[in-house]
LOSE-991386 format. One record per residue (C-alpha): residue number from 0; residue in one letter; chain; x, y, z. Coordinates in steps of 0.05 Angstrom, whole numbers. Layout:
# LOSE-991386
REC pos code unit     c1     c2     c3
REC NUM    A    A      X      Y      Z
...
# end
This chain:
# LOSE-991386
REC pos code unit     c1     c2     c3
REC   0    M    A     -1     -1      1
REC   1    Q    A     27     63    -18
REC   2    N    A     46    105     42
REC   3    T    A     -7    155     47
REC   4    N    A     42    219     73
REC   5    S    A     76    216     11
REC   6    I    A     27    249    -23
REC   7    L    A     10    301     32
REC   8    Q    A     45    379     42
REC   9    P    A     34    396    113
REC  10    I    A     20    463    133
REC  11    Q    A     69    492    177
REC  12    P    A     51    503    249
REC  13    S    A     21    569    263
REC  14    T    A     62    622    301
REC  15    I    A     -7    659    324
REC  16    E    A    -23    662    390
REC  17    P    A    -71    607    407
REC  18    I    A   -143    625    399
REC  19    K    A   -163    605    470
REC  20    K    A   -123    652    502
REC  21    R    A   -164    716    468
REC  22    P    A   -236    702    503
REC  23    I    A   -273    747    459
REC  24    Y    A   -249    710    395
REC  25    A    A   -258    642    425
REC  26    R    A   -328    656    441
REC  27    R    A   -344    668    373
REC  28    Y    A   -319    603    353
REC  29    N    A   -356    568    404
REC  30    R    A   -421    599    385
REC  31    W    A   -409    579    308
REC  32    R    A   -396    514    325
REC  33    I    A   -452    502    367
REC  34    R    A   -494    539    306
REC  35    I    A   -465    484    258
REC  36    L    A   -483    430    297
REC  37    Y    A   -557    445    315
REC  38    S    A   -570    460    244
REC  39    I    A   -535    394    221
REC  40    I    A   -577    362    261
REC  41    I    A   -642    395    242
REC  42    G    A   -627    386    170
REC  43    Y    A   -609    314    165
REC  44    A    A   -673    304    211
REC  45    T    A   -711    327    156
REC  46    F    A   -678    289    103
REC  47    Y    A   -701    222    137
REC  48    F    A   -764    254    152
REC  49    C    A   -772    256     78
REC  50    R    A   -741    183     68
REC  51    Q    A   -768    135    120
REC  52    N    A   -840    159    106
REC  53    F    A   -841    109     48
REC  54    N    A   -830     55     98
REC  55    I    A   -882     65    143
REC  56    A    A   -937     75     86
REC  57    M    A   -914      8     57
REC  58    P    A   -964    -39     87
REC  59    V    A  -1017      9     64
REC  60    L    A   -983     21    -11
REC  61    M    A   -980    -54    -15
REC  62    D    A  -1057    -57     -5
REC  63    H    A  -1077      3    -47
REC  64    F    A  -1027    -19   -109
REC  65    H    A  -1040    -91   -105
REC  66    V    A   -968   -105    -99
REC  67    T    A   -927   -157    -66
REC  68    K    A   -866   -155    -17
REC  69    T    A   -827   -173    -70
REC  70    Q    A   -850   -119   -118
REC  71    L    A   -836    -67    -60
REC  72    G    A   -769   -101    -46
REC  73    W    A   -755    -79   -121
REC  74    I    A   -761     -5   -107
REC  75    L    A   -723     -5    -39
REC  76    T    A   -669    -45    -78
REC  77    A    A   -666      4   -138
REC  78    A    A   -669     66    -89
REC  79    S    A   -614     34    -46
REC  80    I    A   -563     25   -103
REC  81    V    A   -578     98   -131
REC  82    Y    A   -570    121    -67
REC  83    G    A   -506     84    -50
REC  84    V    A   -480    108   -116
REC  85    G    A   -504    176   -113
REC  86    K    A   -463    182    -44
REC  87    F    A   -404    164    -75
REC  88    V    A   -413    212   -134
REC  89    N    A   -435    270    -95
REC  90    G    A   -385    259    -37
REC  91    F    A   -335    271    -88
REC  92    I    A   -370    334   -117
REC  93    S    A   -383    358    -46
REC  94    D    A   -301    354    -35
REC  95    K    A   -296    405    -92
REC  96    S    A   -355    445    -71
REC  97    N    A   -387    498    -17
REC  98    A    A   -419    447     36
REC  99    R    A   -472    492     55
REC 100    I    A   -500    509    -15
REC 101    F    A   -494    436    -27
REC 102    M    A   -535    411     32
REC 103    A    A   -591    463     21
REC 104    C    A   -601    451    -45
REC 105    G    A   -605    378    -37
REC 106    L    A   -655    384     16
REC 107    G    A   -692    428    -30
REC 108    L    A   -701    379    -82
REC 109    V    A   -715    322    -38
REC 110    G    A   -772    366    -15
REC 111    V    A   -805    376    -81
REC 112    V    A   -800    305    -98
REC 113    T    A   -823    282    -33
REC 114    F    A   -879    326    -45
REC 115    F    A   -903    309   -110
REC 116    S    A   -898    233    -89
REC 117    G    A   -962    242    -60
REC 118    F    A   -989    247   -131
REC 119    A    A   -969    188   -153
REC 120    S    A  -1022    139   -194
REC 121    S    A   -991     78   -199
REC 122    I    A   -933     39   -161
REC 123    T    A   -885     56   -218
REC 124    S    A   -895    125   -221
REC 125    L    A   -882    121   -144
REC 126    G    A   -821     80   -152
REC 127    I    A   -794    127   -206
REC 128    L    A   -803    185   -159
REC 129    W    A   -780    147    -99
REC 130    I    A   -712    127   -138
REC 131    L    A   -699    193   -159
REC 132    N    A   -711    225    -83
REC 133    N    A   -658    182    -60
REC 134    W    A   -606    212   -111
REC 135    F    A   -623    276    -84
REC 136    Q    A   -628    248    -13
REC 137    S    A   -548    225    -27
REC 138    M    A   -531    302    -30
REC 139    G    A   -542    309     50
REC 140    W    A   -489    268     86
REC 141    P    A   -424    288     48
REC 142    P    A   -431    354     60
REC 143    I    A   -438    342    139
REC 144    A    A   -377    302    139
REC 145    R    A   -345    351    113
REC 146    M    A   -374    408    155
REC 147    L    A   -356    363    218
REC 148    T    A   -288    345    204
REC 149    H    A   -269    430    194
REC 150    W    A   -307    454    248
REC 151    F    A   -289    399    303
REC 152    A    A   -219    367    318
REC 153    P    A   -200    296    311
REC 154    K    A   -193    284    391
REC 155    E    A   -263    303    399
REC 156    L    A   -289    280    327
REC 157    G    A   -321    215    352
REC 158    T    A   -364    245    405
REC 159    K    A   -383    307    361
REC 160    W    A   -402    260    296
REC 161    A    A   -438    217    343
REC 162    I    A   -484    279    364
REC 163    G    A   -487    299    295
REC 164    A    A   -513    236    277
REC 165    T    A   -566    242    326
REC 166    S    A   -604    274    274
REC 167    H    A   -618    194    236
REC 168    Q    A   -656    178    296
REC 169    I    A   -693    242    315
REC 170    G    A   -718    241    242
REC 171    G    A   -727    177    246
REC 172    A    A   -766    171    306
REC 173    I    A   -814    238    282
REC 174    T    A   -832    200    215
REC 175    M    A   -852    133    244
REC 176    V    A   -899    170    292
REC 177    L    A   -920    229    252
REC 178    C    A   -921    191    190
REC 179    G    A   -953    130    225
REC 180    Y    A  -1010    181    247
REC 181    L    A  -1023    209    178
REC 182    V    A  -1025    149    140
REC 183    D    A  -1076    117    188
REC 184    K    A  -1123    189    195
REC 185    Y    A  -1116    217    120
REC 186    G    A  -1082    158     79
REC 187    W    A  -1017    148     50
REC 188    E    A  -1013    213     15
REC 189    M    A  -1008    258     68
REC 190    A    A   -947    220     81
REC 191    F    A   -913    253     35
REC 192    F    A   -945    316     24
REC 193    V    A   -924    342     99
REC 194    P    A   -858    318     96
REC 195    G    A   -846    356     26
REC 196    V    A   -863    419     47
REC 197    V    A   -825    412    115
REC 198    G    A   -766    392     66
REC 199    I    A   -768    453     28
REC 200    L    A   -777    502     86
REC 201    I    A   -714    470    123
REC 202    A    A   -677    482     63
REC 203    I    A   -683    553     71
REC 204    F    A   -657    547    138
REC 205    L    A   -599    510    123
REC 206    F    A   -572    568     74
REC 207    D    A   -578    616    126
REC 208    R    A   -548    581    183
REC 209    L    A   -494    539    156
REC 210    R    A   -412    553    135
REC 211    N    A   -371    513     98
REC 212    S    A   -313    517    148
REC 213    P    A   -282    570    191
REC 214    D    A   -244    608    143
REC 215    E    A   -313    632    112
REC 216    V    A   -316    668    177
REC 217    D    A   -249    697    187
REC 218    L    A   -230    641    242
REC 219    P    A   -169    597    243
REC 220    V    A   -172    525    235
REC 221    V    A   -202    484    289
REC 222    E    A   -139    447    311
REC 223    E    A   -115    515    335
REC 224    Y    A   -176    532    369
REC 225    K    A   -174    465    404
REC 226    E    A   -103    472    412
REC 227    D    A   -104    402    388
REC 228    S    A    -38    359    360
REC 229    I    A    -54    361    286
REC 230    N    A    -73    296    246
REC 231    P    A    -21    273    195
REC 232    F    A    -82    262    148
REC 233    G    A   -121    329    172
REC 234    N    A    -86    390    145
REC 235    Q    A    -56    398     79
REC 236    L    A    -53    435     20
REC 237    A    A   -111    421    -27
REC 238    L    A   -104    349    -55
REC 239    T    A   -101    338   -131
REC 240    T    A   -161    292   -151
REC 241    R    A   -110    227   -161
REC 242    Q    A    -79    250    -97
REC 243    L    A   -150    243    -65
REC 244    L    A   -171    185   -102
REC 245    E    A   -105    147    -85
REC 246    M    A   -120    165     -5
REC 247    V    A   -181    131    -10
REC 248    F    A   -174     75    -52
REC 249    I    A   -105     42    -40
REC 250    N    A   -124     38     32
REC 251    R    A   -138    -27     64
REC 252    L    A   -164      1    125
REC 253    M    A   -218     37     82
REC 254    W    A   -238    -32     49
REC 255    Y    A   -256    -61    122
REC 256    V    A   -290     -3    143
REC 257    C    A   -332    -10     71
REC 258    M    A   -341    -89     89
REC 259    A    A   -363    -77    163
REC 260    N    A   -411    -20    136
REC 261    M    A   -449    -71     85
REC 262    C    A   -464   -116    133
REC 263    L    A   -481    -64    183
REC 264    Y    A   -535    -38    129
REC 265    V    A   -563   -107    121
REC 266    V    A   -589    -95    183
REC 267    R    A   -599    -29    198
REC 268    L    A   -639     -9    129
REC 269    G    A   -670    -82    136
REC 270    I    A   -704    -72    202
REC 271    I    A   -722      5    172
REC 272    F    A   -755    -22    113
REC 273    W    A   -796    -77    133
REC 274    A    A   -807    -64    212
REC 275    P    A   -880    -34    208
REC 276    M    A   -896   -101    159
REC 277    F    A   -860   -154    203
REC 278    L    A   -886   -120    271
REC 279    R    A   -960   -130    238
REC 280    E    A   -944   -197    219
REC 281    L    A   -905   -230    267
REC 282    K    A   -923   -197    331
REC 283    G    A   -992   -180    313
REC 284    M    A   -989   -102    320
REC 285    S    A  -1025    -47    289
REC 286    L    A   -993     -1    249
REC 287    S    A   -997     58    296
REC 288    Q    A   -968      8    345
REC 289    A    A   -910    -11    297
REC 290    G    A   -890     64    285
REC 291    W    A   -884     69    365
REC 292    Q    A   -840     13    370
REC 293    V    A   -799     36    315
REC 294    A    A   -790    106    340
REC 295    A    A   -767     75    407
REC 296    Y    A   -716     35    366
REC 297    E    A   -689     98    336
REC 298    I    A   -690    138    400
REC 299    L    A   -649     85    440
REC 300    G    A   -604     84    377
REC 301    L    A   -587    160    392
REC 302    L    A   -561    136    459
REC 303    G    A   -529     82    422
REC 304    G    A   -486    127    375
REC 305    L    A   -468    181    432
REC 306    C    A   -448    120    473
REC 307    A    A   -404     81    417
REC 308    G    A   -368    153    396
REC 309    W    A   -354    168    472
REC 310    M    A   -332    103    479
REC 311    S    A   -283    106    416
REC 312    D    A   -255    172    440
REC 313    K    A   -246    164    517
REC 314    I    A   -240     87    528
REC 315    F    A   -208     58    467
REC 316    L    A   -168    123    454
REC 317    G    A   -187    140    379
REC 318    R    A   -195     63    364
REC 319    R    A   -257     46    332
REC 320    G    A   -253    -30    317
REC 321    P    A   -260    -49    387
REC 322    V    A   -320    -18    399
REC 323    G    A   -354    -32    330
REC 324    L    A   -340   -104    346
REC 325    I    A   -373   -104    411
REC 326    F    A   -434    -72    388
REC 327    M    A   -442   -120    327
REC 328    I    A   -440   -179    372
REC 329    A    A   -493   -148    416
REC 330    L    A   -529   -131    361
REC 331    A    A   -537   -211    336
REC 332    I    A   -551   -226    414
REC 333    M    A   -611   -178    411
REC 334    L    A   -640   -206    340
REC 335    I    A   -638   -273    371
REC 336    L    A   -684   -254    426
REC 337    F    A   -731   -213    382
REC 338    W    A   -733   -271    337
REC 339    Q    A   -750   -326    394
REC 340    I    A   -796   -286    441
REC 341    P    A   -869   -305    419
REC 342    A    A   -924   -257    391
REC 343    G    A   -964   -228    456
REC 344    Y    A   -904   -208    493
REC 345    E    A   -908   -136    469
REC 346    L    A   -857   -105    530
REC 347    L    A   -806   -158    517
REC 348    S    A   -809   -150    442
REC 349    M    A   -797    -76    444
REC 350    C    A   -736    -84    501
REC 351    A    A   -705   -131    454
REC 352    M    A   -721    -85    385
REC 353    T    A   -700    -19    424
REC 354    L    A   -636    -46    447
REC 355    A    A   -620    -77    375
REC 356    G    A   -628     -6    351
REC 357    F    A   -575     15    412
REC 358    F    A   -530    -27    380
REC 359    V    A   -540    -24    306
REC 360    Y    A   -529     50    314
REC 361    G    A   -460     55    352
REC 362    P    A   -429     20    287
REC 363    Q    A   -459     69    242
REC 364    V    A   -425    131    274
REC 365    L    A   -362     97    288
REC 366    I    A   -363     75    209
REC 367    G    A   -362    154    187
REC 368    V    A   -308    169    244
REC 369    A    A   -262    121    217
REC 370    S    A   -270    141    147
REC 371    A    A   -245    205    174
REC 372    D    A   -192    184    218
REC 373    F    A   -163    133    157
REC 374    T    A   -164    190    108
REC 375    S    A   -170    268    107
REC 376    K    A   -215    325    118
REC 377    Q    A   -208    341     47
REC 378    A    A   -227    276     22
REC 379    I    A   -278    252     73
REC 380    G    A   -335    259     23
REC 381    T    A   -301    217    -26
REC 382    A    A   -287    165     36
REC 383    N    A   -357    167     65
REC 384    G    A   -382    158     -4
REC 385    L    A   -343    101    -16
REC 386    A    A   -369     67     53
REC 387    S    A   -438     88     29
REC 388    V    A   -432     48    -36
REC 389    F    A   -417    -14      1
REC 390    A    A   -475     11     54
REC 391    Y    A   -526     13     -1
REC 392    L    A   -503    -55    -27
REC 393    G    A   -523    -82     41
REC 394    S    A   -586    -37     34
REC 395    A    A   -605    -69    -38
REC 396    L    A   -598   -142     -5
REC 397    S    A   -641   -114     54
REC 398    G    A   -696    -93      2
REC 399    V    A   -715   -145    -56
REC 400    C    A   -677   -199    -21
REC 401    V    A   -712   -188     39
REC 402    G    A   -781   -184     12
REC 403    W    A   -761   -254    -32
REC 404    I    A   -743   -290     30
REC 405    V    A   -814   -271     63
REC 406    D    A   -850   -286      0
REC 407    S    A   -816   -353     -1
REC 408    S    A   -805   -381     69
REC 409    G    A   -824   -328    115
REC 410    W    A   -793   -283    172
REC 411    D    A   -746   -343    200
REC 412    G    A   -698   -334    146
REC 413    V    A   -700   -262    143
REC 414    F    A   -678   -261    216
REC 415    L    A   -625   -314    202
REC 416    F    A   -601   -269    146
REC 417    F    A   -599   -204    194
REC 418    I    A   -562   -245    251
REC 419    L    A   -504   -268    205
REC 420    S    A   -490   -198    167
REC 421    A    A   -488   -178    248
REC 422    I    A   -430   -224    256
REC 423    F    A   -390   -215    195
REC 424    G    A   -396   -142    206
REC 425    G    A   -363   -145    274
REC 426    M    A   -312   -191    242
REC 427    F    A   -286   -134    189
REC 428    F    A   -285    -87    252
REC 429    A    A   -236   -134    280
REC 430    L    A   -189   -121    233
REC 431    T    A   -192    -46    237
REC 432    W    A   -173    -65    323
REC 433    N    A   -110    -27    333
REC 434    A    A   -124     28    277
REC 435    S    A   -132    106    295
REC 436    A    A   -122    171    264
REC 437    K    A    -52    173    287
REC 438    K    A    -38    100    269
REC 439    S    A    -64     98    194
REC 440    T    A     -9     98    153
# end
């Protein structure tokens, strides 16, 4: 493997007095960091509001359009492939673009497509719009990854990334509860109209609130603000396209991360896609009850992400692999428990499923942070994009494959598929056991 340091040109250490010794300047920096973080959370939660609405509506869509689970699975698979490819392409573009404009435009386009999805007259037209939606959805996280690495230093990145990633669970929980209510009371169309309008409004909010990096508001690099040691991958002059691609692709650690992400997303998206349906069919719940249970899964996932980020920063000193392995094995155990609990034991089922959420969202946070650790803040969009291609290969498998498995042999086969995926994901995390930002050469 090529030594990544050979393609970097480090910036000379700053001779400016540390920013923390200038209180007025430091307060201004802190206010901007808070503003960026809450805007990221609100913005990406809205992306989710315009994405998971399809999942909660699926049982009704199946009856309304007279389609099978396998047919719905094909839509999920096609959308997942488009989303994964889009995250790679848009990740590369975002590394060369202004993150503020890129994210706001992506959410605005998502809002428009989501709104018009409510007028779909056939499953074909809805599927086409949903696939288009997923392309614009892929413009959401790459600019966030870029902003996080520019506004937060390496020694705090695991924790701050986890806080930013709470947007997944916040958006998912709101979607499951609110859209479950809208579908039950007003029909499936409202589960697209309402999120679409909200998406357009929040896109305007993001354009006002976000900034690409500290230099846009006349502030120095974040390592100077935090008096952090300089990550050898994190501070260099602009990379050429060749250097950027070499840093990501000629990097065995990135390939381990990608494979772990694929296994993780088989489970994560498999549950999100199919939970409303298997809770209704396997556990005998109503759609509203299923929505609340998936919301609980998301909320405990929020805590799991925060816990995993903190553990990797504070206990394992920047090593993400050990925490990823622990969480993936625990996830497999929770899936076995949920699968074996009989219908009628709603409290036990909810406990097992919400704990699965805790353990599935921890590794999701670690994937993004590890991508930043093993590459560069200037290549983070591309690195996350590559990891996302594999994530949505896993997601594609959890679409049509799960639909086919259920139609042909029932839910038992599905849970075996999820459990094996969790175990293999843990094995790939184990291959990065000793790797951290300062050891990734």
